[in-house]
VOGU-3710 file (C-alpha; in Angstrom, 3 decimals, decimal comma):
1> msttdriqpk> -18,729/-35,346/45,065  -21,102/-38,291/44,952  -21,799/-40,031/41,671  -25,413/-38,885/41,823  -24,302/-35,210/41,853  -22,033/-35,479/38,836  -23,174/-33,896/35,596  -22,744/-36,031/32,517  -20,236/-34,350/30,159  -22,055/-33,825/26,864
11> klkgfrdflp> -22,324/-31,165/24,183  -25,387/-29,660/22,610  -26,246/-31,278/19,292  -24,660/-29,430/16,397  -21,781/-28,034/18,471  -18,273/-29,452/18,696  -15,062/-29,462/20,685  -11,681/-29,016/18,998  -8,790/-31,175/20,126  -5,341/-29,495/20,088
21> qqatlrrqit> -4,421/-30,862/16,643  -7,755/-29,700/15,195  -7,499/-26,315/16,882  -3,950/-25,882/15,551  -5,022/-26,695/11,978  -8,034/-24,387/12,345  -5,722/-21,588/13,428  -3,429/-22,249/10,469  -6,394/-21,984/8,090  -7,519/-18,652/9,544
31> eqiwnlatla> -3,960/-17,277/9,586  -3,545/-18,215/5,920  -6,767/-16,397/4,988  -5,887/-13,407/7,172  -2,390/-13,030/5,735  -3,496/-13,153/2,094  -6,404/-10,786/2,782  -4,225/-8,142/4,406  -1,704/-8,438/1,561  -4,597/-7,662/-0,807
41> gfqaidtpvl> -5,551/-4,528/1,120  -8,542/-5,870/3,047  -8,933/-4,189/6,452  -9,906/-5,954/9,646  -13,108/-5,217/11,529  -15,170/-7,018/14,141  -18,825/-6,897/15,129  -20,810/-8,215/18,138  -22,102/-11,779/18,036  -25,399/-10,503/19,477
51> eyaetllgtg> -27,566/-8,048/17,543  -31,058/-6,628/17,891  -33,381/-9,236/16,380  -34,811/-6,688/13,932  -31,307/-6,187/12,487  -31,077/-9,815/11,415  -34,617/-10,977/10,767  -36,036/-10,576/7,278  -32,667/-10,302/5,550  -31,915/-13,937/4,757
61> gqetdkevyr> -35,447/-15,059/3,901  -38,101/-17,053/5,743  -36,059/-20,270/5,833  -33,124/-18,478/7,467  -35,356/-16,611/9,933  -36,537/-19,980/11,265  -32,924/-20,929/12,057  -31,966/-17,746/13,930  -31,276/-18,142/17,653  -33,351/-15,364/19,203
71> fqdhgereva> -34,426/-14,578/22,739  -35,272/-11,794/25,167  -32,314/-10,517/27,183  -32,292/-9,278/30,780  -33,356/-5,838/29,568  -36,378/-7,416/27,844  -34,951/-6,558/24,424  -35,504/-8,867/21,464  -32,014/-9,990/20,480  -30,497/-12,681/18,258
81> lrfdltvpfa> -27,184/-14,391/17,557  -25,767/-13,494/14,134  -26,399/-16,175/11,503  -23,628/-14,876/9,241  -21,119/-12,002/9,152  -22,630/-10,153/6,176  -25,797/-8,699/7,706  -23,979/-7,350/10,795  -21,397/-5,880/8,394  -24,141/-4,004/6,538
91> rfvaenqadl> -25,356/-2,595/9,866  -21,734/-1,753/10,761  -21,255/0,171/7,505  -24,472/2,144/7,951  -23,566/3,016/11,539  -19,902/3,870/10,893  -20,006/5,217/7,328  -18,529/8,592/8,359  -15,351/6,840/9,551  -14,858/4,605/6,488
101> vfpfkkvqig> -13,183/5,304/3,160  -15,089/3,846/0,203  -14,695/1,527/-1,586  -14,070/-0,293/1,685  -12,396/-3,716/1,647  -13,021/-5,776/4,763  -11,802/-9,044/6,257  -13,512/-10,569/9,264  -13,155/-13,991/10,863  -15,615/-15,099/13,528
111> nawrgekpqk> -18,329/-17,486/14,640  -21,975/-17,511/13,590  -24,954/-19,601/14,694  -27,884/-21,248/12,912  -30,390/-23,631/14,412  -30,476/-25,859/11,336  -30,386/-29,636/11,224  -26,805/-30,785/11,900  -25,234/-32,763/9,060  -21,787/-33,966/8,121
121> gryrefcqad> -19,627/-30,856/8,070  -22,566/-28,589/8,966  -22,804/-27,331/12,541  -25,009/-24,971/14,520  -21,962/-22,993/15,599  -19,384/-22,412/12,908  -16,466/-20,169/12,010  -16,529/-18,089/8,840  -13,823/-16,034/7,172  -15,366/-13,221/5,117
131> ldiigvdtla> -13,915/-10,943/2,447  -16,121/-8,038/1,320  -15,894/-4,908/-0,818  -18,556/-2,287/-0,317  -19,222/1,001/-2,087  -18,707/-0,031/-5,716  -20,539/-2,214/-8,259  -17,988/-3,232/-10,866  -16,618/-6,339/-12,517  -13,260/-5,545/-10,857
141> advevlscil> -14,762/-5,741/-7,360  -16,433/-9,077/-8,145  -13,200/-10,534/-9,527  -11,115/-9,182/-6,628  -13,214/-10,999/-3,997  -13,562/-14,252/-5,941  -9,911/-14,374/-7,000  -8,726/-13,837/-3,411  -10,929/-16,717/-2,274  -9,605/-18,923/-5,079
151> qnlerlvpgp> -6,018/-18,100/-4,056  -6,751/-19,135/-0,475  -8,429/-22,378/-1,469  -5,537/-23,242/-3,795  -3,341/-23,280/-0,689  -5,791/-24,867/1,732  -7,529/-27,599/-0,300  -5,293/-30,623/-1,033  -7,010/-31,646/-4,276  -9,199/-30,299/-7,094
161> ftmaighrvi> -12,189/-28,091/-6,337  -14,823/-26,228/-8,356  -16,169/-22,701/-7,970  -19,610/-22,629/-9,606  -20,822/-19,120/-10,438  -24,405/-18,053/-11,043  -26,268/-14,759/-11,194  -29,468/-13,686/-9,450  -30,509/-11,079/-12,055  -30,139/-13,549/-14,920
171> lsaliqeclp> -31,879/-16,296/-12,960  -34,744/-13,951/-12,026  -35,157/-12,939/-15,678  -35,271/-16,612/-16,648  -37,883/-17,369/-13,974  -40,034/-14,465/-15,204  -39,671/-15,656/-18,802  -40,609/-19,279/-18,040  -43,118/-18,681/-15,230  -44,827/-15,372/-16,095
181> giapgaegra> -47,990/-16,316/-14,213  -46,542/-16,372/-10,703  -46,934/-13,333/-8,490  -43,857/-11,074/-8,107  -43,641/-11,993/-4,424  -43,537/-15,696/-5,270  -40,239/-15,463/-7,109  -38,481/-16,088/-3,791  -40,182/-19,483/-3,570  -38,829/-20,358/-7,006
191> lialdklaki> -35,315/-19,335/-5,968  -35,522/-21,430/-2,793  -36,717/-24,398/-4,852  -33,878/-24,023/-7,370  -31,359/-23,730/-4,541  -32,285/-27,306/-3,572  -31,581/-28,727/-7,040  -28,284/-30,387/-6,132  -29,787/-31,881/-2,955  -33,163/-33,252/-4,084
201> gvaavtqlli> -32,896/-33,528/-7,879  -34,779/-32,290/-10,931  -38,068/-34,128/-10,382  -38,522/-32,870/-6,812  -37,614/-29,289/-7,730  -40,006/-29,401/-10,714  -42,816/-30,321/-8,334  -41,874/-27,509/-5,940  -42,065/-25,054/-8,841  -45,415/-26,411/-10,034
211> dipgadpnga> -46,788/-25,969/-6,500  -46,208/-22,201/-6,687  -49,565/-20,466/-7,400  -49,725/-19,345/-11,021  -46,891/-21,640/-12,150  -47,365/-23,559/-15,388  -46,005/-27,167/-15,445  -44,611/-26,655/-18,951  -42,941/-23,466/-17,796  -41,371/-25,255/-14,825
221> ekllhclqlr> -39,967/-27,932/-17,120  -38,711/-25,274/-19,546  -36,965/-23,414/-16,712  -35,110/-26,504/-15,538  -34,277/-27,472/-19,111  -32,659/-24,064/-19,686  -30,668/-24,351/-16,472  -29,350/-27,740/-17,542  -28,166/-26,624/-20,987  -24,394/-26,960/-21,041
231> rpngdsdlev> -21,549/-25,953/-23,312  -18,732/-28,467/-24,011  -16,659/-27,060/-21,115  -19,524/-27,630/-18,651  -20,706/-24,002/-18,433  -24,342/-23,001/-18,572  -25,088/-21,935/-22,136  -25,143/-18,143/-21,888  -25,427/-17,727/-25,672  -28,831/-19,419/-25,635
241> llqmlpgaea> -29,960/-17,112/-22,828  -28,749/-14,025/-24,697  -31,136/-14,938/-27,511  -33,923/-15,997/-25,203  -34,110/-13,193/-22,603  -35,563/-9,933/-23,925  -34,493/-7,489/-21,193  -31,500/-5,184/-21,678  -30,481/-5,574/-18,012  -30,310/-9,365/-18,274
251> kaeikrlqas> -28,274/-9,174/-21,490  -25,818/-6,718/-19,896  -25,417/-8,936/-16,832  -24,829/-12,021/-19,017  -21,974/-10,236/-20,783  -20,525/-9,015/-17,473  -20,756/-12,491/-15,983  -18,937/-14,014/-18,952  -16,224/-11,336/-18,766  -15,804/-11,964/-15,015
261> vdllrrlvqa> -15,446/-15,710/-15,510  -12,984/-15,255/-18,375  -10,794/-13,025/-16,206  -10,968/-15,402/-13,248  -9,855/-18,272/-15,472  -6,916/-16,226/-16,722  -5,895/-15,490/-13,111  -6,214/-19,162/-12,144  -3,993/-20,146/-15,058  -1,458/-17,421/-14,257
271> nadaspnkgg> -1,333/-18,624/-10,648  -0,724/-22,202/-11,828  2,036/-21,060/-14,215  3,742/-19,175/-11,379  3,661/-22,099/-8,920  7,035/-23,829/-8,322  5,806/-27,345/-9,156  4,053/-26,335/-12,428  1,526/-29,034/-11,671  -1,456/-27,099/-12,928
281> skaqvrvdls> -4,249/-25,473/-10,986  -6,465/-27,323/-8,550  -9,230/-24,785/-9,180  -11,922/-25,011/-11,820  -14,224/-22,052/-12,488  -17,595/-22,932/-14,009  -20,723/-20,958/-14,960  -23,760/-22,607/-13,395  -26,947/-20,562/-13,409  -28,727/-23,114/-11,234
291> iarglgyytg> -26,698/-21,709/-8,309  -29,315/-19,609/-6,530  -28,045/-19,292/-2,925  -30,803/-19,516/-0,349  -30,213/-16,177/1,358  -32,612/-13,483/0,265  -30,274/-10,491/0,101  -28,296/-11,452/-3,027  -28,809/-9,225/-6,066  -26,157/-10,205/-8,626
301> ivfettidgl> -23,317/-12,660/-9,053  -23,439/-15,631/-6,647  -21,101/-18,566/-6,178  -20,559/-21,836/-4,330  -17,314/-23,798/-4,083  -17,226/-27,565/-3,611  -14,380/-30,058/-3,274  -14,325/-32,597/-6,090  -15,032/-36,119/-4,880  -16,991/-35,033/-1,794
311> dgfgsvssgg> -20,447/-35,503/-3,301  -23,246/-34,367/-1,024  -20,902/-32,579/1,372  -21,916/-29,114/0,220  -19,907/-25,951/-0,313  -16,834/-24,868/1,637  -17,013/-21,310/0,304  -19,856/-19,180/-1,025  -21,130/-15,652/-1,410  -22,297/-13,066/-3,889
321> rynglvsrfs> -23,320/-9,488/-4,593  -25,760/-7,738/-2,224  -26,418/-4,238/-3,532  -29,465/-3,444/-1,416  -28,418/-4,662/2,027  -26,911/-1,456/3,475  -29,951/0,574/2,365  -31,971/-1,460/4,861  -30,171/0,541/7,563  -29,296/3,787/5,768
331> slelpgiggs> -30,436/6,172/3,030  -26,950/5,849/1,536  -26,815/3,496/-1,455  -23,735/1,297/-1,040  -23,482/-1,789/-3,289  -21,519/-4,740/-1,916  -19,885/-8,016/-2,918  -18,657/-10,627/-0,468  -17,496/-14,180/-0,086  -17,056/-16,509/2,851
341> igvdrllaal> -14,790/-19,470/3,471  -16,420/-21,859/5,924  -13,460/-22,599/8,186  -15,121/-25,418/10,123  -16,671/-26,909/6,992  -13,249/-26,885/5,337  -11,735/-28,521/8,413  -14,465/-31,185/8,361  -13,841/-31,756/4,640  -10,122/-32,273/5,255
351> eqlgaqdkvn> -10,969/-34,773/8,004  -13,391/-36,634/5,741  -10,745/-36,803/3,017  -8,201/-38,000/5,555  -6,108/-35,046/4,431  -5,771/-33,116/7,691  -2,275/-34,560/8,135  -1,305/-33,412/4,629  -1,533/-29,844/5,836  1,940/-29,760/7,316
361> varkgvflav> 2,122/-28,560/10,894  5,784/-27,650/11,199  7,662/-28,592/14,339  8,267/-25,508/16,381  9,725/-24,435/19,698  11,809/-25,827/22,545  10,882/-28,253/25,306  13,036/-28,434/28,446  13,280/-31,921/29,972  14,606/-32,206/33,552
371> tsenewpyaf> 15,938/-35,277/35,332  14,870/-34,120/38,814  13,286/-31,218/40,643  16,789/-29,902/41,485  17,228/-28,777/37,865  14,134/-26,552/37,762  15,896/-23,278/38,811  18,380/-23,636/35,929  15,611/-24,749/33,559  13,400/-21,762/34,415
381> ellqtlrqrg> 16,341/-19,384/33,923  16,749/-20,775/30,398  12,984/-20,822/29,841  12,632/-17,129/30,671  15,586/-16,172/28,454  14,150/-18,073/25,488  10,749/-16,466/25,903  12,290/-12,996/26,210  13,904/-13,662/22,832  10,485/-14,395/21,344
391> lladvalkag> 10,857/-18,170/21,156  8,169/-20,737/21,927  9,437/-22,612/24,998  7,956/-24,968/27,587  9,297/-26,961/30,529  8,451/-30,321/32,063  6,053/-29,670/34,922  6,788/-33,031/36,467  10,264/-34,515/36,750  10,598/-38,176/35,896
401> klgnqfkfad> 11,725/-40,564/33,190  13,286/-38,689/30,306  11,756/-41,126/27,830  8,260/-40,048/28,856  9,231/-36,378/28,579  10,596/-36,935/25,069  7,367/-38,695/24,047  5,367/-35,772/25,403  7,484/-33,260/23,466  7,119/-35,319/20,276
411> krnyatvvti> 3,321/-35,478/20,600  3,234/-31,714/21,137  5,269/-31,268/17,929  8,198/-29,416/19,477  11,272/-29,001/17,282  13,976/-29,356/19,940  14,320/-30,966/23,362  16,882/-29,564/25,784  17,850/-32,083/28,435  18,944/-30,599/31,764
421> geeevksrsl> 20,482/-32,904/34,357  22,892/-32,620/37,250  25,934/-32,375/34,941  24,392/-29,607/32,821  23,640/-27,572/35,957  27,175/-27,949/37,332  28,864/-26,943/34,066  26,170/-24,487/32,889  25,854/-26,478/29,700  22,976/-27,795/27,583
431> slkdlatgae> 22,209/-31,006/25,674  20,042/-30,597/22,570  18,147/-33,054/20,390  16,432/-32,240/17,085  13,187/-34,239/17,131  12,803/-34,129/13,339  16,251/-35,512/12,474  17,345/-37,160/15,734  20,626/-35,189/15,693  22,072/-34,536/19,149
441> rrgisyeegl> 24,598/-32,094/20,629  25,696/-32,831/24,184  27,385/-30,657/26,786  27,576/-27,431/24,764  27,974/-24,141/26,610  24,941/-22,130/27,733  25,772/-19,281/25,333  26,368/-21,663/22,412  23,091/-23,392/23,205  21,210/-20,070/23,150
451> valsvap> 22,610/-19,306/19,709  21,639/-22,750/18,399  18,121/-22,507/19,827  17,634/-18,975/18,454  18,075/-20,207/14,863  16,068/-23,409/15,357  12,418/-23,539/14,162
//
């Protein structure tokens, strides 16, 4: 092929490749989440990456609709790539409700797409791991989802992190109290403005609120002042809001929120007490009513989780309660609560912290090194036997210097190298080397070697 015909290798902006080490760590993260979720009784489902556009549009709000990848397929249908896993799950529940047992606990891990501006740790294609409970609206369901996410992050995040918890009902009541002049349909604009507080600051958000028709400047300042009131432990001051907000619903939700947070803190402490190192918990749970979440379908408790010390990086886990989402597709009222761990955002955070190597990737498997092509028949006999026994095993695909083969096996993180040369073939023996310790065993019998390799990592 001439140089003029070659296509320059390049990715679309906002998309990424994963090198083997990154892909391995990514897989370890998802396996960790999957294992804990199934232990907690969450059941696996999957949904298509492509949905009818009408299924997705209008659920996340105007800002999200702008980021949805949508197009007309070959059948001239309006379709779109899913922007998260929650909306397709609501459609899934409505379509398959006769086959589900409620309350239904679900785990799903998969990719989603948003055409937003790429930033550090934020991509246009990204993997999410979602835990959801649908069919019940209780404090127990909220705590179950959030505590499972906290347990996962305790294992996956190398240092301290903070789960900040807010509440849409309480925040809406506060907006109505401070900005009574805005139209009911404009409350969404206030929520979107408040969701930007951590990114653009108080002054800029105040101006966004004042720009809403019917908003009073004093009311905007009062709203932000209330959201910044803090108790000594850093929580939003719920006692002040109990006195300030007149509605019974808001008062009930404040008490439920406080009870949820108290229980989560007890679970975090119990988890720390049960850990072998007794080093205390890495997790901090904090009430922060300025957490609004930009997606439009949230109706109750909401949360965002950030890694301490990564200012401006954004959340690695988020979610909340969405009681009205399934009713968009069905007459059946099914309240839901869900949370997502951003797998690729977490991976990017570990890379930024320089902590990806602190997540231990254990050496595993056997690599067969051969001194010449004449040893391949014996090597493949051993290779097949090892694989039949369920062991990870690979063989040198090019005979040559053993030093180069050992370097290759070390870079691939194999646990053991079996060297097969002319002498090993003649005597049906094996020579083993443990790459972690450097310990060697030379000229052992084939059967003895199989036993040793079967108990190796």
